[in-house]
C-alpha positions in Angstrom: -9.5 -115.8 -233.7 -10.4 -112.4 -235.2 -13.8 -114.0 -236.0 -14.4 -114.4 -232.3 -14.7 -112.1 -229.3 -14.1 -113.1 -225.7 -17.2 -112.6 -223.5 -17.0 -111.2 -220.0 -17.1 -113.7 -217.3 -19.3 -113.2 -214.3 -17.3 -112.1 -211.3 -17.4 -114.3 -208.3 -19.8 -113.0 -205.7 -17.6 -113.7 -202.7 -16.8 -110.5 -200.8 -13.3 -109.2 -200.4 -12.3 -108.6 -196.8 -10.8 -105.3 -195.8 -7.5 -106.9 -195.0 -7.3 -108.8 -198.3 -5.4 -107.3 -201.2 -5.8 -108.7 -204.7 -2.7 -108.1 -206.7 -2.8 -107.7 -210.5 -0.1 -107.2 -213.1 -1.4 -103.7 -213.9 -1.3 -102.4 -210.3 1.6 -100.3 -209.1 3.9 -101.8 -206.5 4.0 -98.7 -204.3 0.2 -98.5 -204.1 -0.1 -102.1 -202.8 2.7 -101.5 -200.3 1.2 -98.2 -199.0 -2.2 -99.8 -198.6 -0.9 -102.8 -196.7 1.2 -100.5 -194.5 -1.9 -98.4 -193.7 -3.8 -101.6 -192.8 -1.1 -102.6 -190.4 -0.3 -99.2 -188.9 -3.4 -97.0 -189.1 -6.3 -99.5 -189.1 -4.6 -101.8 -186.6 -5.1 -105.1 -188.5 -3.0 -107.9 -187.2 -3.1 -109.8 -190.5 -3.0 -108.9 -194.2 -3.7 -111.4 -197.0 -2.0 -110.9 -200.4 -3.6 -112.8 -203.3 -2.4 -113.1 -206.9 -2.8 -115.3 -209.9 -0.6 -116.1 -212.9 2.0 -113.4 -213.8 1.2 -111.3 -210.7 2.5 -114.0 -208.4 6.0 -112.6 -208.5 4.7 -109.2 -207.6 2.9 -110.6 -204.5 6.1 -112.2 -203.3 8.0 -108.9 -203.8 5.4 -106.9 -201.9 5.5 -109.4 -199.0 9.3 -109.2 -198.8 9.3 -105.4 -198.8 6.6 -105.3 -196.1 8.6 -107.7 -194.0 11.5 -105.4 -194.2 9.5 -102.3 -193.3 7.3 -103.6 -190.5 9.0 -105.4 -187.7 7.9 -108.9 -186.5 5.8 -110.0 -189.5 5.3 -113.8 -189.8 4.6 -115.2 -193.3 2.5 -118.1 -194.4 2.5 -118.9 -198.1 0.0 -121.1 -199.9 0.0 -122.2 -203.5 -3.2 -123.1 -205.4 -4.2 -123.8 -209.0 -7.5 -123.1 -210.7 -9.2 -123.9 -214.0 -10.5 -120.8 -215.8 -12.9 -121.3 -218.7 -12.9 -118.6 -221.4 -15.9 -118.4 -223.7 -15.4 -117.0 -227.2 -18.6 -115.9 -229.0 -18.5 -115.7 -232.8 -18.8 -112.4 -234.6 -20.2 -114.0 -237.7 -23.3 -116.2 -238.0 -22.9 -119.9 -238.6 -19.9 -120.3 -236.2 -20.2 -122.2 -232.9 -19.1 -120.6 -229.5 -15.7 -121.8 -228.3 -14.6 -122.7 -224.8 -11.0 -122.7 -223.7 -9.9 -124.0 -220.3 -6.8 -122.4 -218.8 -4.9 -123.9 -215.8 -3.8 -120.9 -213.7 -1.6 -121.0 -210.6 -2.3 -118.7 -207.7 -0.6 -117.7 -204.5 -1.9 -116.5 -201.1 0.6 -114.8 -198.7 -0.6 -114.3 -195.2 1.4 -111.7 -193.3 0.7 -111.6 -189.5 1.9 -109.7 -186.5 0.7 -112.6 -184.3 2.8 -115.8 -184.3 1.7 -118.5 -186.8 2.1 -122.3 -186.7 5.8 -122.8 -187.6 5.2 -126.5 -188.5 2.9 -125.7 -191.4 4.4 -125.8 -194.9 5.1 -122.4 -196.3 5.9 -120.7 -192.9 8.6 -118.1 -192.7 9.7 -116.4 -189.5 10.1 -112.7 -189.2 13.3 -111.1 -190.5 16.0 -109.9 -188.1 15.4 -106.6 -186.4 18.6 -105.1 -188.0 17.2 -105.9 -191.5 14.0 -103.8 -190.9 14.2 -100.2 -192.0 11.6 -97.8 -190.8 10.0 -95.9 -193.7 10.3 -92.1 -193.5 6.9 -91.5 -195.2 4.8 -92.8 -198.1 7.9 -93.3 -200.3 11.4 -94.0 -199.1 13.3 -92.7 -202.1 12.8 -89.0 -203.1 11.6 -88.6 -206.6 13.7 -86.4 -208.9 12.5 -84.4 -211.9 15.2 -85.7 -214.2 15.9 -84.5 -217.7 13.4 -86.6 -219.6 12.8 -86.1 -223.3 9.4 -87.6 -223.2 6.3 -86.2 -224.9 4.2 -86.0 -221.8 3.3 -82.9 -219.8 4.7 -79.4 -220.6 4.9 -77.6 -223.9 7.7 -79.6 -225.3 9.4 -78.4 -228.5 6.2 -76.7 -229.8 5.2 -79.0 -232.6 1.9 -77.9 -233.9 0.2 -74.5 -234.0 1.8 -71.8 -231.9 -0.2 -70.2 -229.2 -1.8 -66.8 -230.1 0.7 -64.0 -229.7 3.6 -66.3 -229.2 5.7 -67.6 -232.0 9.0 -69.4 -231.6 11.4 -67.4 -233.8 14.2 -69.9 -233.6 12.1 -72.8 -234.6 10.6 -71.0 -237.6 14.1 -70.0 -238.7 15.3 -73.6 -238.4 12.4 -74.8 -240.6 13.1 -72.1 -243.2 16.8 -73.0 -243.3 15.9 -76.6 -243.8 13.6 -75.7 -246.7 16.2 -73.4 -248.2 18.9 -76.1 -248.0 16.6 -78.5 -249.8 16.0 -76.0 -252.6 19.7 -75.2 -252.8 20.6 -78.9 -253.1 18.1 -79.3 -255.8 19.5 -76.4 -257.8 23.1 -77.7 -257.3 22.2 -81.1 -258.5 20.5 -79.6 -261.6 23.7 -77.6 -262.3 25.9 -80.6 -261.9 23.8 -82.7 -264.2 23.8 -80.0 -266.8 27.7 -79.9 -266.9 
């Protein structure tokens, strides 16, 4: 397949409603939850629709369950669909024909509503009990801690690379020199041992 490149599909021209959230695998869970919460609380929407395809379906269900436990009285209506997606692969070299691959992808639509929905429809779930709903204190329930990460992001780290002008890390330079000296000493010792 390295002789082919996948071409961009034209996006569907249907408009996304303000109360519709399309969930992807790359999106962050807390961003979807906070956006849905603002739709319910600040913008006074009575319904929010969560849509997801493929691997993102599990994330949509997780978001719906979290929202039901943060906002009291949310009714849920879940609908499953499947779609055929055609991928077109264009050749990078001349003489090859374009390829078309059809994928069968499942999708889910979760309707969360403050208003009562038809309980006889398949996929209906009634609101959770009042004692299971916890009121969020703000944008994020859990406070974030700084931790003691050893990652390479942000901050100066251990100073690998050129030192800043006027600032040299004495301890690090000494450590490097010691390592070089040890290597030289080991080489000398091995040479003496071989000579004996």
